[in-house]
Backbone as CSV, one residue per row, in Angstrom:
resi,resn,N_x,N_y,N_z,CA_x,CA_y,CA_z,C_x,C_y,C_z
1,MET,-23.405,99.366,-28.839,-24.862,100.359,-28.632,-25.558,100.684,-29.908
2,THR,-26.978,100.212,-30.033,-27.424,100.626,-31.540,-27.783,102.276,-31.667
3,GLN,-27.998,102.558,-32.735,-27.897,103.908,-33.558,-28.944,104.605,-32.916
4,ILE,-29.937,103.972,-32.480,-31.265,104.433,-32.567,-31.078,104.849,-31.023
5,GLU,-30.145,104.445,-30.078,-29.878,104.502,-28.759,-29.223,105.737,-28.584
6,GLN,-28.234,106.122,-29.680,-27.132,107.180,-29.616,-27.809,108.803,-30.210
7,SER,-28.818,108.277,-30.826,-29.240,109.528,-31.848,-30.722,109.418,-31.712
8,ALA,-31.559,110.510,-32.003,-32.986,110.349,-33.048,-32.964,110.093,-34.220
9,VAL,-33.557,109.121,-35.061,-33.506,109.167,-36.543,-34.151,109.913,-37.220
10,PRO,-33.596,110.953,-38.143,-34.741,111.710,-39.256,-35.391,111.044,-39.379
11,ALA,-36.500,111.633,-39.341,-37.808,111.846,-40.403,-37.225,111.557,-41.387
12,PRO,-38.657,110.389,-42.229,-38.417,109.860,-43.412,-38.663,111.409,-44.533
13,GLY,-37.893,111.550,-45.438,-38.323,112.152,-46.384,-38.900,111.857,-47.140
14,GLY,-39.263,112.542,-49.048,-39.644,112.382,-49.787,-40.997,112.607,-50.236
15,GLY,-41.550,112.618,-48.970,-43.081,113.239,-49.481,-43.725,114.278,-49.371
16,PRO,-44.456,114.724,-49.779,-45.014,116.212,-50.124,-45.215,117.373,-48.799
17,PRO,-44.434,118.418,-49.051,-44.815,119.161,-47.449,-46.124,119.449,-46.916
18,THR,-46.040,119.415,-45.723,-47.602,119.455,-45.112,-47.799,120.822,-43.970
19,GLY,-48.869,120.937,-43.734,-48.676,122.332,-42.942,-48.861,121.742,-41.396
20,ASP,-48.761,120.051,-41.170,-48.238,119.572,-39.424,-46.973,119.382,-39.535
21,SER,-47.279,119.597,-37.706,-45.948,119.330,-37.541,-44.805,117.947,-37.829
22,PRO,-43.431,117.632,-38.013,-43.081,116.727,-38.088,-43.748,115.405,-37.426
23,VAL,-43.479,115.717,-36.404,-43.747,114.953,-35.298,-45.290,114.054,-35.307
24,ILE,-46.139,115.391,-35.684,-47.842,114.392,-36.446,-47.253,113.678,-37.094
25,GLU,-46.765,114.560,-38.428,-46.546,113.717,-39.791,-46.189,112.754,-39.598
26,ARG,-44.704,112.263,-38.524,-44.380,110.936,-38.272,-45.472,109.992,-37.855
27,MET,-45.893,110.297,-37.112,-47.131,109.409,-36.433,-48.109,108.861,-37.128
28,ARG,-48.592,109.762,-38.088,-49.110,109.298,-39.347,-49.190,108.327,-40.040
29,GLN,-47.806,108.448,-40.509,-47.212,107.431,-41.376,-47.152,106.568,-40.965
30,LEU,-46.422,106.106,-39.337,-46.340,104.732,-38.389,-48.510,103.866,-38.618
31,ARG,-49.152,105.256,-38.491,-50.475,105.153,-38.168,-50.802,103.910,-39.107
32,SER,-50.332,104.014,-40.690,-50.700,104.006,-41.688,-50.448,102.504,-42.202
33,ARG,-48.976,101.894,-41.602,-48.157,100.780,-41.774,-48.268,100.161,-40.474
34,TRP,-48.708,100.070,-39.511,-49.298,99.291,-38.414,-50.511,98.878,-38.389
35,PRO,-51.124,97.435,-38.078,-52.661,97.041,-37.524,-52.943,97.412,-36.753
36,SER,-54.337,98.343,-36.688,-55.050,98.762,-35.533,-55.203,97.943,-34.672
37,GLY,-55.175,98.364,-33.633,-55.165,97.210,-32.623,-54.547,96.551,-32.245
38,GLU,-53.260,96.549,-32.937,-52.293,95.597,-32.538,-50.405,96.445,-31.506
39,GLY,-50.204,95.924,-30.450,-49.192,96.226,-30.037,-48.788,97.692,-30.160
40,VAL,-48.075,98.586,-31.254,-47.584,99.857,-30.938,-48.176,100.790,-31.344
41,ALA,-49.333,99.660,-32.615,-50.076,100.893,-32.941,-51.207,101.334,-32.298
42,VAL,-51.790,100.740,-31.384,-52.584,101.502,-29.888,-52.351,101.667,-29.382
43,PHE,-50.685,101.954,-28.796,-49.973,103.344,-28.168,-50.082,104.224,-29.356
44,ASN,-49.673,104.333,-30.644,-49.691,105.406,-31.205,-50.575,105.754,-31.586
45,THR,-51.618,105.801,-31.929,-53.308,106.313,-32.388,-53.466,106.738,-31.020
46,ALA,-53.187,106.314,-30.007,-53.766,107.144,-28.827,-52.935,108.826,-28.491
47,TYR,-51.446,108.125,-28.435,-50.135,109.672,-28.800,-51.009,110.902,-30.037
48,LEU,-51.158,109.879,-31.031,-51.309,110.711,-32.142,-53.312,111.648,-31.921
49,GLU,-53.355,111.288,-31.106,-55.004,112.033,-30.854,-54.529,112.832,-29.744
50,VAL,-53.420,112.362,-28.798,-53.274,113.571,-27.375,-52.544,114.621,-28.594
51,VAL,-51.717,114.120,-29.029,-50.544,115.327,-30.006,-51.326,116.656,-30.510
52,GLU,-52.314,115.560,-30.875,-53.322,116.330,-32.101,-54.088,117.845,-31.475
53,ARG,-54.606,116.941,-30.518,-55.723,118.180,-29.389,-54.442,118.864,-29.138
54,VAL,-53.832,118.561,-28.375,-53.206,119.220,-26.925,-52.251,119.604,-27.368
55,ALA,-50.937,119.680,-28.331,-49.674,120.281,-28.975,-49.898,119.830,-30.388
56,PRO,-50.918,120.642,-30.949,-50.331,120.466,-32.291,-49.518,121.296,-33.080
57,ASP,-48.643,121.781,-32.568,-47.214,122.601,-33.136,-45.974,121.583,-32.104
58,LEU,-46.307,120.337,-31.664,-45.244,120.070,-31.495,-44.257,119.882,-32.291
59,GLY,-42.774,120.183,-32.251,-42.102,120.082,-33.517,-42.059,120.838,-34.704
60,ARG,-42.691,121.972,-34.654,-43.354,122.164,-35.686,-41.550,122.830,-36.605
61,GLY,-40.654,123.312,-35.737,-39.947,124.358,-35.320,-38.406,123.718,-36.383
62,GLY,-38.564,122.282,-36.441,-37.246,121.069,-37.143,-36.497,121.212,-36.213
63,SER,-35.632,120.540,-36.742,-34.759,119.629,-34.865,-33.744,121.160,-35.413
64,ASP,-33.318,121.371,-36.261,-32.049,122.557,-36.442,-32.571,123.864,-34.920
65,ASP,-33.431,123.776,-35.337,-34.192,125.524,-34.264,-33.869,125.276,-32.803
66,ARG,-33.291,125.935,-32.157,-33.031,125.957,-31.170,-34.267,126.105,-30.381
67,GLU,-34.644,127.214,-30.607,-36.636,127.203,-29.180,-37.014,125.615,-29.416
68,ALA,-36.914,124.901,-31.031,-37.855,124.014,-30.951,-36.918,122.938,-30.171
69,ALA,-35.731,122.521,-29.708,-34.881,121.853,-29.217,-34.845,122.190,-27.886
70,ALA,-35.713,123.228,-27.245,-36.146,123.239,-26.001,-36.948,122.351,-24.817
71,LEU,-37.765,122.672,-26.120,-38.986,121.587,-25.742,-39.211,120.396,-25.982
72,LEU,-38.677,119.721,-24.474,-38.231,118.761,-23.884,-39.470,117.528,-25.006
73,GLY,-40.337,118.148,-24.713,-41.356,116.731,-25.818,-41.210,116.703,-27.192
74,VAL,-40.173,117.768,-27.918,-39.910,117.397,-29.249,-38.989,115.863,-29.013
75,ARG,-37.756,116.225,-28.150,-36.651,115.122,-28.429,-37.326,113.831,-27.423
76,CYS,-38.836,113.761,-27.118,-39.208,112.906,-26.243,-39.881,112.380,-27.486
77,ALA,-40.833,112.660,-28.206,-41.497,112.313,-29.301,-40.547,111.575,-30.247
78,GLU,-39.474,112.095,-30.699,-38.244,111.629,-31.209,-37.747,110.322,-30.777
79,ARG,-37.931,109.924,-29.965,-37.466,108.949,-29.462,-38.583,107.444,-29.780
80,TYR,-39.527,108.147,-29.776,-40.398,107.110,-29.737,-40.802,106.924,-31.027
81,LEU,-40.476,107.727,-31.762,-40.384,108.083,-33.296,-39.581,107.118,-33.898
82,SER,-38.341,107.125,-33.777,-37.300,106.356,-33.906,-37.082,105.153,-33.269
83,ALA,-37.748,104.685,-32.764,-38.237,103.329,-31.926,-39.031,102.749,-32.863
84,ALA,-40.375,103.240,-33.395,-41.030,102.673,-34.023,-40.507,102.537,-35.500
85,GLU,-40.224,103.796,-35.763,-39.854,103.417,-37.408,-38.889,102.122,-37.356
86,THR,-37.677,102.079,-36.534,-36.554,101.069,-37.162,-37.247,99.643,-36.441
87,ALA,-38.700,99.673,-35.757,-39.168,98.405,-35.941,-39.911,98.076,-36.764
88,THR,-40.656,99.570,-37.906,-41.394,98.958,-38.982,-40.481,98.458,-39.888
89,ALA,-39.091,99.266,-40.274,-37.926,99.154,-41.011,-37.984,97.612,-40.913
90,GLY,-38.131,96.842,-39.650,-37.204,95.632,-39.333,-35.964,95.314,-38.671
91,GLY,-35.932,96.060,-38.152,-34.597,96.931,-37.188,-34.869,96.447,-35.861
92,ARG,-33.980,96.601,-34.804,-34.035,96.373,-33.529,-34.080,97.915,-32.706
93,PRO,-35.599,97.748,-32.148,-35.536,98.991,-31.566,-35.230,98.973,-30.102
94,PRO,-34.828,99.762,-28.910,-34.747,99.896,-27.750,-35.304,98.881,-27.333
95,GLU,-34.526,97.837,-26.396,-35.218,96.975,-25.207,-36.618,97.475,-24.616
96,CYS,-36.726,97.950,-24.501,-38.102,98.910,-23.765,-39.402,98.710,-24.904
97,TRP,-39.099,99.088,-25.745,-40.078,98.261,-27.321,-40.615,97.428,-27.505
98,ARG,-39.603,96.313,-27.126,-39.279,94.494,-27.692,-40.245,93.948,-27.800
99,PRO,-41.123,94.246,-25.941,-42.394,93.509,-25.958,-43.171,93.914,-26.662
100,LEU,-43.880,94.699,-27.272,-44.648,94.877,-27.818,-45.142,94.259,-29.353
101,LEU,-43.258,93.779,-29.515,-43.420,93.433,-31.087,-43.863,91.613,-31.117
102,PRO,-43.094,91.150,-30.165,-43.695,89.672,-30.472,-45.538,89.476,-29.666
103,CYS,-45.709,90.397,-28.774,-47.420,90.290,-28.071,-48.050,90.578,-28.705
104,ARG,-47.940,91.437,-30.441,-48.905,92.479,-30.427,-50.245,91.268,-31.364
105,ARG,-50.439,90.567,-31.369,-51.343,89.472,-31.725,-51.808,88.838,-30.699
106,HIS,-51.479,88.434,-29.174,-51.847,87.584,-28.546,-53.019,87.714,-28.007
107,PRO,-53.908,86.810,-28.148,-55.149,87.243,-27.937,-55.698,87.298,-26.418
108,GLY,-54.597,86.904,-25.905,-55.198,87.227,-23.906,-54.211,89.027,-23.573
109,VAL,-54.051,89.240,-24.877,-53.515,90.911,-24.164,-54.522,91.504,-24.988
110,ARG,-55.068,92.529,-24.199,-56.120,93.878,-24.328,-55.437,95.128,-25.375
111,PRO,-55.925,95.839,-25.470,-55.664,96.771,-26.377,-54.994,97.811,-25.209
112,LEU,-55.684,98.122,-23.819,-55.407,99.194,-22.923,-54.114,98.564,-22.495
113,GLN,-53.529,97.016,-22.326,-52.113,96.773,-22.082,-50.723,97.008,-22.713
114,PHE,-51.734,96.938,-23.992,-50.400,97.765,-24.823,-50.351,98.504,-25.292
115,ALA,-51.248,99.270,-24.729,-50.817,101.573,-24.599,-50.186,101.430,-23.354
116,LEU,-50.534,100.830,-22.358,-49.565,101.470,-20.871,-48.245,100.693,-21.187
117,SER,-48.085,99.402,-22.079,-46.415,98.813,-21.898,-46.188,100.022,-23.186
118,GLY,-46.783,101.037,-23.938,-45.951,101.912,-24.864,-45.564,103.201,-23.577
119,LEU,-46.785,103.649,-22.867,-46.552,104.497,-22.183,-45.497,104.319,-21.096
120,GLN,-45.301,103.377,-20.811,-44.513,102.893,-19.503,-42.530,102.531,-20.316
121,ALA,-42.981,102.416,-21.577,-41.637,102.702,-22.542,-40.909,103.731,-22.912
122,HIS,-41.788,104.667,-22.494,-41.899,105.968,-22.910,-41.447,107.013,-22.361
123,ALA,-42.434,106.845,-20.858,-42.127,107.439,-19.510,-40.501,107.388,-19.171
124,GLY,-40.479,105.721,-19.057,-39.101,104.565,-18.256,-37.922,105.085,-19.124
125,HIS,-37.870,105.236,-20.539,-36.812,105.846,-21.337,-35.998,106.170,-21.933
126,ASP,-37.465,106.838,-23.105,-37.264,108.074,-24.053,-37.089,109.388,-23.221
127,LEU,-38.174,109.241,-22.294,-37.925,110.376,-21.270,-36.365,111.054,-20.992
128,VAL,-35.888,109.517,-20.092,-34.830,110.223,-19.749,-33.799,110.509,-20.759
129,LEU,-33.578,109.852,-21.751,-32.475,109.735,-22.839,-32.962,111.507,-23.232
130,ALA,-34.316,111.923,-23.644,-34.657,112.993,-23.889,-34.067,114.483,-23.397
131,VAL,-34.125,114.387,-22.083,-33.896,115.228,-21.023,-32.512,115.273,-21.183
132,VAL,-31.759,114.281,-21.738,-30.180,114.485,-21.992,-29.702,114.840,-22.880
133,ASP,-30.700,114.796,-23.969,-30.080,115.106,-25.484,-30.697,116.947,-25.669
134,THR,-31.838,116.895,-24.910,-32.032,118.673,-24.669,-30.648,119.668,-24.247
135,CYS,-30.533,118.744,-23.108,-29.014,119.406,-22.029,-28.097,119.804,-22.750
136,ARG,-27.760,118.975,-23.858,-26.826,119.265,-24.829,-26.718,119.656,-25.925
137,THR,-27.719,119.619,-26.686,-28.312,120.915,-27.257,-28.216,122.235,-26.940
138,LEU,-28.886,122.254,-25.795,-29.052,123.999,-25.221,-27.454,124.129,-24.460
139,ASP,-26.559,122.878,-23.998,-25.488,123.153,-22.843,-26.260,123.861,-22.030
140,CYS,-27.058,123.353,-21.466,-27.940,123.611,-19.918,-27.970,122.281,-19.100
141,GLU,-28.328,122.266,-17.951,-28.425,121.269,-16.688,-30.470,121.007,-16.789
142,PRO,-29.804,119.720,-16.147,-31.519,118.971,-16.243,-32.033,120.184,-15.364
143,PRO,-31.706,120.701,-14.021,-32.877,121.463,-13.301,-32.612,122.766,-14.428
144,ASP,-32.229,123.098,-15.197,-32.834,124.418,-16.096,-34.465,123.869,-17.157
145,LEU,-34.284,122.568,-17.128,-35.621,122.215,-17.645,-36.478,121.291,-16.816
146,GLU,-36.281,121.574,-15.458,-37.497,121.303,-14.527,-38.956,121.946,-15.146
147,GLY,-38.639,123.112,-15.869,-40.468,123.196,-16.390,-40.951,122.581,-17.459
148,GLU,-40.176,122.844,-18.766,-40.508,121.541,-19.258,-40.479,119.945,-19.541
149,PHE,-40.248,120.111,-18.288,-40.430,118.225,-17.846,-41.755,118.196,-16.922
150,GLU,-42.184,119.201,-16.288,-43.502,118.933,-15.831,-44.585,119.198,-17.078
151,ARG,-44.162,120.263,-18.274,-45.119,120.167,-19.233,-45.015,119.217,-19.564
152,VAL,-44.060,118.312,-20.095,-44.171,116.973,-20.874,-45.031,116.155,-19.555
153,GLY,-44.787,116.329,-18.870,-45.627,114.811,-17.514,-47.065,115.846,-18.434
154,GLU,-47.603,116.764,-18.385,-48.904,116.805,-18.371,-49.497,116.559,-19.526
155,LEU,-48.538,116.474,-20.652,-48.526,115.557,-22.119,-49.051,114.174,-21.746
156,LEU,-48.009,113.621,-21.168,-48.368,112.060,-20.483,-49.927,111.880,-19.798
157,ALA,-50.182,113.494,-18.796,-50.922,112.480,-17.921,-52.226,112.877,-19.334
158,SER,-52.203,113.470,-19.772,-53.448,113.468,-20.848,-53.490,112.275,-21.683
159,LEU,-52.806,111.786,-21.692,-52.199,110.483,-22.790,-52.962,109.692,-21.951
160,GLU,-52.717,109.549,-20.487,-52.765,107.861,-19.937,-53.883,108.046,-19.824
161,GLU,-54.790,109.359,-19.249,-56.189,109.941,-19.127,-57.154,108.901,-20.519
162,ARG,-56.555,109.446,-21.847,-57.244,109.325,-22.602,-57.162,107.787,-23.067
163,ILE,-56.127,107.273,-22.819,-56.017,105.535,-22.871,-56.788,104.984,-22.128
164,HIS,-57.057,105.275,-20.652,-58.013,105.079,-19.692,-59.632,104.551,-19.920
165,ASP,-59.804,106.227,-20.475,-61.432,106.562,-21.082,-61.458,105.628,-22.084
166,GLU,-60.596,105.312,-23.470,-61.009,104.505,-24.900,-60.335,103.191,-24.750
167,LEU,-60.128,102.900,-23.565,-59.530,101.457,-23.852,-59.748,100.615,-22.847
168,MET,-59.836,101.335,-21.823,-60.454,100.542,-20.215,-62.000,100.258,-20.379
169,PRO,-61.859,98.589,-20.328,-63.392,98.291,-20.807,-64.472,98.674,-19.489
170,GLY,-65.600,98.866,-19.695,-66.352,99.336,-19.013,-66.824,98.948,-17.346
171,PRO,-67.570,98.652,-16.289,-67.786,97.949,-15.559,-68.794,96.846,-15.620
172,GLU,-69.468,97.167,-16.682,-70.324,95.922,-16.736,-69.579,94.675,-17.251
173,LEU,-68.504,95.353,-17.920,-67.259,94.227,-18.660,-66.190,93.839,-17.720
174,LEU,-65.662,94.954,-16.909,-64.421,94.245,-16.325,-65.136,93.929,-14.626
175,GLU,-64.916,92.565,-14.123,-65.286,92.493,-13.017,-64.096,93.227,-11.773
176,ILE,-64.008,93.224,-10.676,-63.768,93.218,-9.879,-62.444,92.132,-9.469
177,ALA,-62.301,91.240,-10.027,-61.682,89.938,-9.362,-60.887,90.086,-11.149
178,ASP,-61.143,90.857,-11.885,-60.833,91.048,-13.483,-59.027,91.055,-12.705
179,PRO,-58.300,90.166,-13.837,-56.584,90.223,-13.841,-55.985,91.765,-13.932
180,LEU,-57.244,92.647,-15.069,-56.778,93.864,-15.909,-56.997,94.730,-14.677
181,THR,-57.795,94.455,-13.998,-58.247,95.223,-12.717,-56.837,95.796,-11.688
182,HIS,-56.527,94.384,-11.773,-54.685,94.847,-10.789,-53.279,95.319,-11.687
183,LEU,-53.359,94.477,-13.077,-52.278,94.908,-13.568,-52.416,96.392,-13.714
184,VAL,-53.427,97.652,-13.973,-53.704,98.426,-14.115,-53.196,99.382,-13.066
185,SER,-53.804,98.841,-12.164,-53.172,99.869,-10.905,-52.287,99.450,-10.226
186,SER,-51.372,98.411,-10.854,-50.396,98.362,-9.800,-48.759,99.020,-10.885
187,TRP,-48.982,99.907,-12.184,-48.929,101.251,-12.616,-48.948,102.427,-12.814
188,SER,-48.164,103.264,-11.607,-48.137,104.534,-11.703,-47.190,105.576,-12.929
189,LEU,-48.209,106.271,-13.856,-47.372,107.064,-14.265,-46.640,108.389,-13.256
190,GLU,-47.085,108.282,-12.443,-46.474,109.313,-11.277,-45.169,108.947,-11.081
191,ARG,-44.695,107.835,-11.016,-44.122,107.064,-10.296,-43.228,106.652,-11.398
192,ALA,-43.502,106.361,-12.460,-42.456,106.770,-13.342,-41.882,107.641,-14.640
193,ARG,-42.199,109.105,-13.953,-42.172,110.225,-14.459,-41.257,110.552,-13.132
194,GLU,-41.066,109.938,-11.570,-40.487,110.290,-11.026,-39.041,109.790,-10.506
195,ALA,-39.145,108.587,-11.249,-37.615,107.480,-11.776,-37.362,108.298,-12.845
196,ALA,-37.681,108.693,-13.488,-37.524,109.154,-15.394,-36.352,110.291,-14.867
197,TRP,-36.766,110.874,-14.193,-36.479,112.656,-13.687,-34.865,112.208,-12.508
198,SER,-34.987,111.497,-11.965,-33.592,110.829,-11.405,-32.820,110.346,-12.158
199,ALA,-33.379,109.488,-12.780,-32.414,108.777,-14.126,-31.771,109.448,-14.821
200,ALA,-32.450,110.816,-15.364,-31.876,111.517,-16.268,-30.980,112.415,-15.505
201,ARG,-30.709,112.693,-14.247,-30.028,113.571,-13.978,-28.902,112.649,-13.097
202,THR,-29.105,111.462,-12.924,-27.707,110.759,-12.804,-26.881,110.176,-14.022
203,LEU,-27.956,109.780,-15.581,-27.192,110.156,-16.488,-26.109,111.237,-17.063
204,TRP,-27.083,112.422,-16.494,-26.331,113.734,-16.779,-25.139,113.858,-16.193
205,ARG,-24.855,113.254,-14.906,-23.530,113.161,-14.191,-22.428,112.522,-14.709
206,LEU,-22.923,111.020,-15.564,-22.181,110.522,-16.095,-22.340,110.862,-16.985
207,ARG,-21.914,111.835,-17.766,-21.452,112.321,-18.985,-19.973,111.854,-18.813
208,GLU,-19.041,112.581,-18.018,-17.737,112.188,-18.575,-17.012,111.008,-18.017
209,PHE,-18.065,110.095,-17.857,-17.861,108.609,-18.163,-18.206,107.588,-19.145
210,PRO,-17.719,107.732,-20.048,-18.985,106.590,-21.432,-19.019,105.556,-21.145
211,SER,-18.417,105.176,-19.775,-18.849,103.276,-20.488,-19.610,102.855,-19.141
212,LEU,-19.601,104.173,-18.351,-20.630,103.888,-17.020,-21.869,104.059,-17.506
213,ALA,-21.668,105.676,-18.017,-23.068,106.167,-18.919,-23.833,105.158,-20.011
214,ALA,-22.793,104.246,-20.611,-23.737,103.735,-21.909,-24.356,102.250,-20.618
215,GLU,-23.827,102.082,-19.816,-24.141,100.900,-18.739,-25.128,101.037,-18.104
216,PHE,-25.314,102.703,-17.726,-26.538,103.038,-17.177,-27.488,102.777,-18.277
217,ARG,-27.745,103.814,-19.445,-28.542,103.554,-19.966,-29.018,102.463,-20.911
218,GLN,-28.034,101.182,-20.797,-28.533,100.118,-20.785,-29.409,98.932,-19.816
219,ARG,-29.390,99.533,-18.832,-29.961,99.215,-17.573,-30.931,99.847,-17.544
220,THR,-31.053,100.887,-17.752,-32.190,101.792,-18.119,-33.352,101.753,-18.999
221,ASP,-33.123,100.734,-20.208,-33.588,100.581,-21.244,-34.200,99.151,-20.609
222,ALA,-33.265,98.027,-20.028,-33.650,96.852,-19.944,-35.195,96.616,-18.390
223,GLY,-34.726,97.924,-17.768,-35.895,98.131,-16.731,-37.238,98.366,-17.261
224,ALA,-36.967,99.312,-17.722,-38.257,99.622,-18.737,-38.766,98.564,-19.471
225,GLY,-38.206,98.123,-19.704,-39.073,96.694,-20.616,-38.994,95.839,-19.656
226,LEU,-38.714,94.977,-19.078,-39.091,94.472,-18.093,-40.179,94.954,-17.518
227,VAL,-40.632,95.937,-16.920,-42.125,96.542,-16.992,-42.794,96.741,-17.645
228,GLY,-42.548,97.180,-18.431,-43.510,96.942,-19.905,-44.183,95.277,-20.128
229,ARG,-43.379,95.128,-19.903,-42.975,93.074,-20.838,-44.054,92.691,-19.166
230,LEU,-44.377,93.114,-17.718,-44.712,93.154,-17.097,-46.557,93.094,-17.397
231,LEU,-46.512,94.549,-17.856,-47.938,94.848,-18.144,-48.300,93.886,-19.213
232,LEU,-47.993,93.090,-20.368,-48.382,92.479,-21.099,-48.597,91.226,-20.394
233,THR,-48.873,90.761,-19.618,-49.023,89.453,-19.244,-50.753,89.407,-19.450
234,PRO,-50.867,88.528,-19.866,-52.288,87.687,-20.685,-53.003,87.809,-19.559
235,CYS,-54.329,88.442,-19.845,-55.273,88.686,-19.164,-56.527,87.881,-19.210
236,ARG,-56.547,86.777,-20.656,-57.256,86.216,-20.564,-56.938,85.009,-20.963
């Protein structure tokens, strides 16, 4: 199992302090490193815009702050950032994020697909492990985080809405028979969140069986990657 799958990578240091949260600062750094319109960059841009508008204080308390750790959104964002930073450094991110790398310049894959594939990886994998991360930090059970889980779900729903508003081609460009129409309608964030909640509770119950827990994490990662790869099917 790679380090990225066991714990979140700390934010890179060395830069001047700012008034922004570490989560936002790391997303901005990624935005400057990835070519716009490609792969992870499309998802990162949409995610950053939503966080700046909806949750500008996300992670401001720092990774050692108990109150900040209680916010599931921080742990979830850290999982994504760790994967993206690993890919930026030439490392091997979790399997669910890998499809966005080789396809990032494919002429038949549209920006909307990159964004939805990223959202699938985030909801189908990062959110699962973030629940377990937070339970360990706070010494609590998944049901104790149900309210936080719903709040993260609202943030992801805002992200999905922005993705559709900004990247979905208008009716004058998108014919009813366009494969993109069918591809987009085949994926549901609500279903992905429901599956994530079930997977997180299962993984938490497996914590006393390390080998089974590791296998379950791997299967969760692979499953999220499979759906993400399907969302990147060239549509033109």
